[in-house]
ChimeraX commands (.cxc) that place a marker at each C-alpha (Angstrom):
marker #1 position 110.48,88.80,109.95 radius 0.5
marker #1 position 107.97,90.08,107.13 radius 0.5
marker #1 position 109.20,92.34,104.19 radius 0.5
marker #1 position 106.10,94.36,104.35 radius 0.5
marker #1 position 104.65,95.25,107.70 radius 0.5
marker #1 position 101.65,97.51,109.31 radius 0.5
marker #1 position 102.76,101.54,108.66 radius 0.5
marker #1 position 104.82,100.87,105.64 radius 0.5
marker #1 position 104.59,103.42,102.38 radius 0.5
marker #1 position 103.83,100.64,99.28 radius 0.5
marker #1 position 104.04,100.90,95.86 radius 0.5
marker #1 position 100.64,99.25,93.34 radius 0.5
marker #1 position 102.69,97.33,90.75 radius 0.5
marker #1 position 99.84,95.58,88.53 radius 0.5
marker #1 position 96.18,95.88,88.56 radius 0.5
marker #1 position 93.78,98.79,88.04 radius 0.5
marker #1 position 95.57,101.15,90.76 radius 0.5
marker #1 position 99.16,100.36,89.15 radius 0.5
marker #1 position 101.73,103.20,90.59 radius 0.5
marker #1 position 99.75,104.26,92.92 radius 0.5
marker #1 position 100.98,104.60,96.65 radius 0.5
marker #1 position 99.53,104.22,100.07 radius 0.5
marker #1 position 100.01,103.18,103.74 radius 0.5
marker #1 position 99.26,99.50,104.80 radius 0.5
marker #1 position 95.87,99.96,107.02 radius 0.5
marker #1 position 96.35,95.98,108.00 radius 0.5
marker #1 position 98.08,92.65,107.56 radius 0.5
marker #1 position 96.34,89.46,106.18 radius 0.5
marker #1 position 99.54,87.32,106.55 radius 0.5
marker #1 position 97.39,83.84,106.49 radius 0.5
marker #1 position 95.60,85.28,103.51 radius 0.5
marker #1 position 98.88,86.67,101.61 radius 0.5
marker #1 position 96.72,90.09,101.66 radius 0.5
marker #1 position 97.25,93.53,103.08 radius 0.5
marker #1 position 94.26,96.51,102.94 radius 0.5
marker #1 position 96.37,99.53,102.01 radius 0.5
marker #1 position 94.79,103.03,102.39 radius 0.5
marker #1 position 93.07,104.69,99.07 radius 0.5
marker #1 position 93.93,101.68,96.82 radius 0.5
marker #1 position 91.48,99.19,95.72 radius 0.5
marker #1 position 88.66,100.88,96.61 radius 0.5
marker #1 position 85.01,99.61,96.45 radius 0.5
marker #1 position 81.94,100.34,96.86 radius 0.5
marker #1 position 79.33,98.69,99.24 radius 0.5
marker #1 position 75.57,99.31,99.42 radius 0.5
marker #1 position 74.73,100.24,103.56 radius 0.5
marker #1 position 71.72,99.13,105.09 radius 0.5
marker #1 position 70.32,101.67,107.91 radius 0.5
marker #1 position 70.52,100.42,111.40 radius 0.5
marker #1 position 69.95,102.37,114.52 radius 0.5
marker #1 position 73.12,103.88,114.70 radius 0.5
marker #1 position 74.55,104.09,110.58 radius 0.5
marker #1 position 73.21,106.46,107.87 radius 0.5
marker #1 position 72.20,104.30,104.77 radius 0.5
marker #1 position 74.01,104.74,101.62 radius 0.5
marker #1 position 76.63,103.71,99.43 radius 0.5
marker #1 position 80.33,103.66,101.36 radius 0.5
marker #1 position 83.42,103.21,100.23 radius 0.5
marker #1 position 86.08,101.02,101.68 radius 0.5
marker #1 position 89.57,99.99,100.67 radius 0.5
marker #1 position 89.28,96.31,99.94 radius 0.5
marker #1 position 92.55,93.60,100.38 radius 0.5
marker #1 position 95.24,93.62,97.67 radius 0.5
marker #1 position 97.70,90.53,97.09 radius 0.5
marker #1 position 101.00,90.80,98.72 radius 0.5
marker #1 position 102.50,89.98,95.47 radius 0.5
marker #1 position 101.20,93.05,93.68 radius 0.5
marker #1 position 102.66,95.63,96.02 radius 0.5
marker #1 position 106.27,96.47,96.59 radius 0.5
marker #1 position 107.85,98.52,99.74 radius 0.5
marker #1 position 108.46,102.32,98.66 radius 0.5
marker #1 position 111.90,103.68,98.51 radius 0.5
marker #1 position 112.74,105.78,101.72 radius 0.5
marker #1 position 114.77,108.18,99.15 radius 0.5
marker #1 position 112.90,108.32,96.25 radius 0.5
marker #1 position 109.46,107.04,96.88 radius 0.5
marker #1 position 110.07,104.23,93.78 radius 0.5
marker #1 position 109.65,100.16,94.65 radius 0.5
marker #1 position 112.36,98.81,95.80 radius 0.5
marker #1 position 112.60,94.50,97.18 radius 0.5
marker #1 position 113.63,94.29,100.76 radius 0.5
marker #1 position 116.54,92.33,102.19 radius 0.5
marker #1 position 117.54,91.70,105.47 radius 0.5
marker #1 position 120.70,92.37,107.35 radius 0.5
marker #1 position 122.39,91.82,110.98 radius 0.5
marker #1 position 123.65,95.06,112.51 radius 0.5
marker #1 position 126.96,95.54,114.43 radius 0.5
marker #1 position 124.77,95.86,117.58 radius 0.5
marker #1 position 123.34,92.43,116.51 radius 0.5
marker #1 position 119.91,93.44,115.66 radius 0.5
marker #1 position 117.96,92.17,112.54 radius 0.5
marker #1 position 116.79,95.00,110.30 radius 0.5
marker #1 position 115.11,94.99,106.71 radius 0.5
marker #1 position 116.72,97.38,104.04 radius 0.5
marker #1 position 115.62,98.43,100.65 radius 0.5
marker #1 position 117.97,97.04,97.67 radius 0.5
marker #1 position 117.17,100.01,95.85 radius 0.5
marker #1 position 118.76,102.42,97.63 radius 0.5
marker #1 position 120.37,100.29,100.50 radius 0.5
marker #1 position 118.73,102.54,103.20 radius 0.5
marker #1 position 117.78,100.86,106.76 radius 0.5
marker #1 position 114.09,100.68,106.88 radius 0.5
marker #1 position 112.97,100.32,110.41 radius 0.5
marker #1 position 115.01,102.14,113.03 radius 0.5
marker link #1:1,2 radius 0.2
marker link #1:2,3 radius 0.2
marker link #1:3,4 radius 0.2
marker link #1:4,5 radius 0.2
marker link #1:5,6 radius 0.2
marker link #1:6,7 radius 0.2
marker link #1:7,8 radius 0.2
marker link #1:8,9 radius 0.2
marker link #1:9,10 radius 0.2
marker link #1:10,11 radius 0.2
marker link #1:11,12 radius 0.2
marker link #1:12,13 radius 0.2
marker link #1:13,14 radius 0.2
marker link #1:14,15 radius 0.2
marker link #1:15,16 radius 0.2
marker link #1:16,17 radius 0.2
marker link #1:17,18 radius 0.2
marker link #1:18,19 radius 0.2
marker link #1:19,20 radius 0.2
marker link #1:20,21 radius 0.2
marker link #1:21,22 radius 0.2
marker link #1:22,23 radius 0.2
marker link #1:23,24 radius 0.2
marker link #1:24,25 radius 0.2
marker link #1:25,26 radius 0.2
marker link #1:26,27 radius 0.2
marker link #1:27,28 radius 0.2
marker link #1:28,29 radius 0.2
marker link #1:29,30 radius 0.2
marker link #1:30,31 radius 0.2
marker link #1:31,32 radius 0.2
marker link #1:32,33 radius 0.2
marker link #1:33,34 radius 0.2
marker link #1:34,35 radius 0.2
marker link #1:35,36 radius 0.2
marker link #1:36,37 radius 0.2
marker link #1:37,38 radius 0.2
marker link #1:38,39 radius 0.2
marker link #1:39,40 radius 0.2
marker link #1:40,41 radius 0.2
marker link #1:41,42 radius 0.2
marker link #1:42,43 radius 0.2
marker link #1:43,44 radius 0.2
marker link #1:44,45 radius 0.2
marker link #1:45,46 radius 0.2
marker link #1:46,47 radius 0.2
marker link #1:47,48 radius 0.2
marker link #1:48,49 radius 0.2
marker link #1:49,50 radius 0.2
marker link #1:50,51 radius 0.2
marker link #1:51,52 radius 0.2
marker link #1:52,53 radius 0.2
marker link #1:53,54 radius 0.2
marker link #1:54,55 radius 0.2
marker link #1:55,56 radius 0.2
marker link #1:56,57 radius 0.2
marker link #1:57,58 radius 0.2
marker link #1:58,59 radius 0.2
marker link #1:59,60 radius 0.2
marker link #1:60,61 radius 0.2
marker link #1:61,62 radius 0.2
marker link #1:62,63 radius 0.2
marker link #1:63,64 radius 0.2
marker link #1:64,65 radius 0.2
marker link #1:65,66 radius 0.2
marker link #1:66,67 radius 0.2
marker link #1:67,68 radius 0.2
marker link #1:68,69 radius 0.2
marker link #1:69,70 radius 0.2
marker link #1:70,71 radius 0.2
marker link #1:71,72 radius 0.2
marker link #1:72,73 radius 0.2
marker link #1:73,74 radius 0.2
marker link #1:74,75 radius 0.2
marker link #1:75,76 radius 0.2
marker link #1:76,77 radius 0.2
marker link #1:77,78 radius 0.2
marker link #1:78,79 radius 0.2
marker link #1:79,80 radius 0.2
marker link #1:80,81 radius 0.2
marker link #1:81,82 radius 0.2
marker link #1:82,83 radius 0.2
marker link #1:83,84 radius 0.2
marker link #1:84,85 radius 0.2
marker link #1:85,86 radius 0.2
marker link #1:86,87 radius 0.2
marker link #1:87,88 radius 0.2
marker link #1:88,89 radius 0.2
marker link #1:89,90 radius 0.2
marker link #1:90,91 radius 0.2
marker link #1:91,92 radius 0.2
marker link #1:92,93 radius 0.2
marker link #1:93,94 radius 0.2
marker link #1:94,95 radius 0.2
marker link #1:95,96 radius 0.2
marker link #1:96,97 radius 0.2
marker link #1:97,98 radius 0.2
marker link #1:98,99 radius 0.2
marker link #1:99,100 radius 0.2
marker link #1:100,101 radius 0.2
marker link #1:101,102 radius 0.2
marker link #1:102,103 radius 0.2
marker link #1:103,104 radius 0.2
view
């Protein structure tokens, strides 16, 4: 089970986007990276094709997982993630800052 998953709300810890929050759009576990909406944006020049117009396109680039922390469900501040087994036998993630369970 991964500590950060697609759809999670995360906070950037370091770099040019420090302190910004966003939702994980794509995970790349083998590379140790994630694409977060609105974070680490880069401009790319797009050549014109039959279907696409030419111009400068802004995209979200992957960011290193070590530079991200899960946002606490209670207050939105960065938190570490722990795992615990519930009474019904399910393994769930929880925020170590507040103790709240992250997945249903």
